[in-house]
PyMOL commands that place a pseudoatom at each C-alpha (Angstrom):
pseudoatom trace, name=CA, resn=UNK, resi=1, chain=A, elem=C, hetatm=0, pos=[28.696, -80.802, 25.506]
pseudoatom trace, name=CA, resn=UNK, resi=2, chain=A, elem=C, hetatm=0, pos=[31.807, -79.955, 28.544]
pseudoatom trace, name=CA, resn=UNK, resi=3, chain=A, elem=C, hetatm=0, pos=[34.006, -77.339, 26.244]
pseudoatom trace, name=CA, resn=UNK, resi=4, chain=A, elem=C, hetatm=0, pos=[36.713, -79.112, 26.598]
pseudoatom trace, name=CA, resn=UNK, resi=5, chain=A, elem=C, hetatm=0, pos=[35.679, -82.184, 25.830]
pseudoatom trace, name=CA, resn=UNK, resi=6, chain=A, elem=C, hetatm=0, pos=[35.990, -80.653, 21.409]
pseudoatom trace, name=CA, resn=UNK, resi=7, chain=A, elem=C, hetatm=0, pos=[39.726, -79.665, 22.360]
pseudoatom trace, name=CA, resn=UNK, resi=8, chain=A, elem=C, hetatm=0, pos=[40.277, -84.137, 23.016]
pseudoatom trace, name=CA, resn=UNK, resi=9, chain=A, elem=C, hetatm=0, pos=[37.553, -85.157, 20.938]
pseudoatom trace, name=CA, resn=UNK, resi=10, chain=A, elem=C, hetatm=0, pos=[38.551, -83.444, 17.287]
pseudoatom trace, name=CA, resn=UNK, resi=11, chain=A, elem=C, hetatm=0, pos=[42.070, -85.445, 17.204]
pseudoatom trace, name=CA, resn=UNK, resi=12, chain=A, elem=C, hetatm=0, pos=[39.815, -88.389, 18.008]
pseudoatom trace, name=CA, resn=UNK, resi=13, chain=A, elem=C, hetatm=0, pos=[37.968, -88.284, 15.037]
pseudoatom trace, name=CA, resn=UNK, resi=14, chain=A, elem=C, hetatm=0, pos=[40.271, -86.784, 12.966]
pseudoatom trace, name=CA, resn=UNK, resi=15, chain=A, elem=C, hetatm=0, pos=[41.782, -89.976, 12.873]
pseudoatom trace, name=CA, resn=UNK, resi=16, chain=A, elem=C, hetatm=0, pos=[38.573, -91.841, 12.350]
pseudoatom trace, name=CA, resn=UNK, resi=17, chain=A, elem=C, hetatm=0, pos=[38.030, -89.605, 9.882]
pseudoatom trace, name=CA, resn=UNK, resi=18, chain=A, elem=C, hetatm=0, pos=[41.204, -88.880, 7.582]
pseudoatom trace, name=CA, resn=UNK, resi=19, chain=A, elem=C, hetatm=0, pos=[42.681, -91.605, 5.425]
pseudoatom trace, name=CA, resn=UNK, resi=20, chain=A, elem=C, hetatm=0, pos=[46.441, -92.524, 5.488]
pseudoatom trace, name=CA, resn=UNK, resi=21, chain=A, elem=C, hetatm=0, pos=[48.178, -90.422, 2.730]
pseudoatom trace, name=CA, resn=UNK, resi=22, chain=A, elem=C, hetatm=0, pos=[49.647, -91.745, -0.322]
pseudoatom trace, name=CA, resn=UNK, resi=23, chain=A, elem=C, hetatm=0, pos=[52.649, -92.225, 0.171]
pseudoatom trace, name=CA, resn=UNK, resi=24, chain=A, elem=C, hetatm=0, pos=[55.679, -91.489, -3.356]
pseudoatom trace, name=CA, resn=UNK, resi=25, chain=A, elem=C, hetatm=0, pos=[56.645, -94.722, -4.631]
pseudoatom trace, name=CA, resn=UNK, resi=26, chain=A, elem=C, hetatm=0, pos=[60.581, -93.607, -4.027]
pseudoatom trace, name=CA, resn=UNK, resi=27, chain=A, elem=C, hetatm=0, pos=[60.758, -93.167, -0.104]
pseudoatom trace, name=CA, resn=UNK, resi=28, chain=A, elem=C, hetatm=0, pos=[60.046, -96.774, 0.414]
pseudoatom trace, name=CA, resn=UNK, resi=29, chain=A, elem=C, hetatm=0, pos=[62.247, -98.053, -2.188]
pseudoatom trace, name=CA, resn=UNK, resi=30, chain=A, elem=C, hetatm=0, pos=[64.474, -99.142, 0.645]
pseudoatom trace, name=CA, resn=UNK, resi=31, chain=A, elem=C, hetatm=0, pos=[62.128, -100.453, 2.810]
pseudoatom trace, name=CA, resn=UNK, resi=32, chain=A, elem=C, hetatm=0, pos=[60.802, -104.423, 2.953]
pseudoatom trace, name=CA, resn=UNK, resi=33, chain=A, elem=C, hetatm=0, pos=[56.948, -105.302, 3.621]
pseudoatom trace, name=CA, resn=UNK, resi=34, chain=A, elem=C, hetatm=0, pos=[55.566, -105.465, 6.851]
pseudoatom trace, name=CA, resn=UNK, resi=35, chain=A, elem=C, hetatm=0, pos=[57.738, -102.193, 7.615]
pseudoatom trace, name=CA, resn=UNK, resi=36, chain=A, elem=C, hetatm=0, pos=[55.378, -99.590, 9.613]
pseudoatom trace, name=CA, resn=UNK, resi=37, chain=A, elem=C, hetatm=0, pos=[54.999, -96.000, 8.240]
pseudoatom trace, name=CA, resn=UNK, resi=38, chain=A, elem=C, hetatm=0, pos=[53.439, -93.838, 10.251]
pseudoatom trace, name=CA, resn=UNK, resi=39, chain=A, elem=C, hetatm=0, pos=[51.892, -90.961, 9.729]
pseudoatom trace, name=CA, resn=UNK, resi=40, chain=A, elem=C, hetatm=0, pos=[50.477, -87.509, 11.404]
pseudoatom trace, name=CA, resn=UNK, resi=41, chain=A, elem=C, hetatm=0, pos=[47.543, -86.139, 10.925]
pseudoatom trace, name=CA, resn=UNK, resi=42, chain=A, elem=C, hetatm=0, pos=[45.132, -83.097, 10.764]
pseudoatom trace, name=CA, resn=UNK, resi=43, chain=A, elem=C, hetatm=0, pos=[43.925, -82.926, 14.136]
pseudoatom trace, name=CA, resn=UNK, resi=44, chain=A, elem=C, hetatm=0, pos=[47.725, -82.312, 15.868]
pseudoatom trace, name=CA, resn=UNK, resi=45, chain=A, elem=C, hetatm=0, pos=[47.438, -79.805, 18.828]
pseudoatom trace, name=CA, resn=UNK, resi=46, chain=A, elem=C, hetatm=0, pos=[51.677, -78.176, 17.756]
pseudoatom trace, name=CA, resn=UNK, resi=47, chain=A, elem=C, hetatm=0, pos=[52.616, -79.938, 21.241]
pseudoatom trace, name=CA, resn=UNK, resi=48, chain=A, elem=C, hetatm=0, pos=[56.048, -80.915, 19.628]
pseudoatom trace, name=CA, resn=UNK, resi=49, chain=A, elem=C, hetatm=0, pos=[55.900, -84.092, 21.752]
pseudoatom trace, name=CA, resn=UNK, resi=50, chain=A, elem=C, hetatm=0, pos=[56.952, -86.089, 18.375]
pseudoatom trace, name=CA, resn=UNK, resi=51, chain=A, elem=C, hetatm=0, pos=[59.781, -83.597, 17.588]
pseudoatom trace, name=CA, resn=UNK, resi=52, chain=A, elem=C, hetatm=0, pos=[61.390, -84.450, 20.642]
pseudoatom trace, name=CA, resn=UNK, resi=53, chain=A, elem=C, hetatm=0, pos=[60.933, -87.694, 21.208]
pseudoatom trace, name=CA, resn=UNK, resi=54, chain=A, elem=C, hetatm=0, pos=[61.921, -88.436, 18.171]
pseudoatom trace, name=CA, resn=UNK, resi=55, chain=A, elem=C, hetatm=0, pos=[65.871, -90.172, 17.162]
pseudoatom trace, name=CA, resn=UNK, resi=56, chain=A, elem=C, hetatm=0, pos=[65.924, -89.096, 14.059]
pseudoatom trace, name=CA, resn=UNK, resi=57, chain=A, elem=C, hetatm=0, pos=[65.152, -85.962, 14.374]
pseudoatom trace, name=CA, resn=UNK, resi=58, chain=A, elem=C, hetatm=0, pos=[62.631, -86.863, 11.310]
pseudoatom trace, name=CA, resn=UNK, resi=59, chain=A, elem=C, hetatm=0, pos=[59.621, -84.766, 12.102]
pseudoatom trace, name=CA, resn=UNK, resi=60, chain=A, elem=C, hetatm=0, pos=[59.401, -81.077, 11.368]
pseudoatom trace, name=CA, resn=UNK, resi=61, chain=A, elem=C, hetatm=0, pos=[56.975, -78.865, 11.516]
pseudoatom trace, name=CA, resn=UNK, resi=62, chain=A, elem=C, hetatm=0, pos=[55.684, -78.516, 7.728]
pseudoatom trace, name=CA, resn=UNK, resi=63, chain=A, elem=C, hetatm=0, pos=[51.559, -76.810, 6.318]
pseudoatom trace, name=CA, resn=UNK, resi=64, chain=A, elem=C, hetatm=0, pos=[49.712, -76.728, 9.309]
pseudoatom trace, name=CA, resn=UNK, resi=65, chain=A, elem=C, hetatm=0, pos=[50.434, -79.965, 11.478]
pseudoatom trace, name=CA, resn=UNK, resi=66, chain=A, elem=C, hetatm=0, pos=[54.353, -80.940, 12.176]
pseudoatom trace, name=CA, resn=UNK, resi=67, chain=A, elem=C, hetatm=0, pos=[55.757, -84.323, 9.228]
pseudoatom trace, name=CA, resn=UNK, resi=68, chain=A, elem=C, hetatm=0, pos=[57.864, -86.969, 9.240]
pseudoatom trace, name=CA, resn=UNK, resi=69, chain=A, elem=C, hetatm=0, pos=[60.448, -87.179, 6.605]
pseudoatom trace, name=CA, resn=UNK, resi=70, chain=A, elem=C, hetatm=0, pos=[59.604, -90.872, 5.329]
pseudoatom trace, name=CA, resn=UNK, resi=71, chain=A, elem=C, hetatm=0, pos=[63.741, -90.724, 4.080]
pseudoatom trace, name=CA, resn=UNK, resi=72, chain=A, elem=C, hetatm=0, pos=[65.075, -90.062, 7.720]
pseudoatom trace, name=CA, resn=UNK, resi=73, chain=A, elem=C, hetatm=0, pos=[62.214, -92.195, 9.951]
pseudoatom trace, name=CA, resn=UNK, resi=74, chain=A, elem=C, hetatm=0, pos=[63.327, -95.382, 12.262]
pseudoatom trace, name=CA, resn=UNK, resi=75, chain=A, elem=C, hetatm=0, pos=[60.023, -96.610, 12.308]
pseudoatom trace, name=CA, resn=UNK, resi=76, chain=A, elem=C, hetatm=0, pos=[60.720, -97.169, 15.578]
pseudoatom trace, name=CA, resn=UNK, resi=77, chain=A, elem=C, hetatm=0, pos=[57.291, -95.917, 16.757]
pseudoatom trace, name=CA, resn=UNK, resi=78, chain=A, elem=C, hetatm=0, pos=[58.233, -93.334, 19.213]
pseudoatom trace, name=CA, resn=UNK, resi=79, chain=A, elem=C, hetatm=0, pos=[55.978, -90.801, 17.569]
pseudoatom trace, name=CA, resn=UNK, resi=80, chain=A, elem=C, hetatm=0, pos=[52.750, -92.718, 17.936]
pseudoatom trace, name=CA, resn=UNK, resi=81, chain=A, elem=C, hetatm=0, pos=[54.110, -93.950, 20.934]
pseudoatom trace, name=CA, resn=UNK, resi=82, chain=A, elem=C, hetatm=0, pos=[54.329, -90.168, 23.132]
pseudoatom trace, name=CA, resn=UNK, resi=83, chain=A, elem=C, hetatm=0, pos=[51.683, -89.075, 20.783]
pseudoatom trace, name=CA, resn=UNK, resi=84, chain=A, elem=C, hetatm=0, pos=[48.520, -87.013, 23.936]
pseudoatom trace, name=CA, resn=UNK, resi=85, chain=A, elem=C, hetatm=0, pos=[46.746, -85.558, 20.836]
pseudoatom trace, name=CA, resn=UNK, resi=86, chain=A, elem=C, hetatm=0, pos=[46.383, -89.599, 19.065]
pseudoatom trace, name=CA, resn=UNK, resi=87, chain=A, elem=C, hetatm=0, pos=[46.987, -87.893, 15.871]
pseudoatom trace, name=CA, resn=UNK, resi=88, chain=A, elem=C, hetatm=0, pos=[49.733, -90.163, 14.688]
pseudoatom trace, name=CA, resn=UNK, resi=89, chain=A, elem=C, hetatm=0, pos=[49.013, -93.002, 12.588]
pseudoatom trace, name=CA, resn=UNK, resi=90, chain=A, elem=C, hetatm=0, pos=[50.511, -96.492, 11.692]
pseudoatom trace, name=CA, resn=UNK, resi=91, chain=A, elem=C, hetatm=0, pos=[50.434, -98.906, 8.610]
pseudoatom trace, name=CA, resn=UNK, resi=92, chain=A, elem=C, hetatm=0, pos=[52.449, -101.224, 7.490]
pseudoatom trace, name=CA, resn=UNK, resi=93, chain=A, elem=C, hetatm=0, pos=[53.690, -101.162, 3.683]
for i in range(1, 93): cmd.bond("trace and resi %d" % i, "trace and resi %d" % (i + 1))
show_as sticks, trace
zoom trace
């Protein structure tokens, strides 16, 4: 195994093993069913691409990883599309 491959594989494994966090109902009270929700999982490499490209500036550095402020989020998917480590997951409300 090449040493660098662990760096590439670890975020992919995090996506497979992490479950989507349980969200507080209050975070989504104004959203309609079918809205896409995004979460950043462990395995984040700290490149800040999601934060840089977020049009709502809804992403900040939390405890050991980037976090999406669901109240500010536009649910546009930019973070999902721009993440080079593939640690942003997408789900529907």
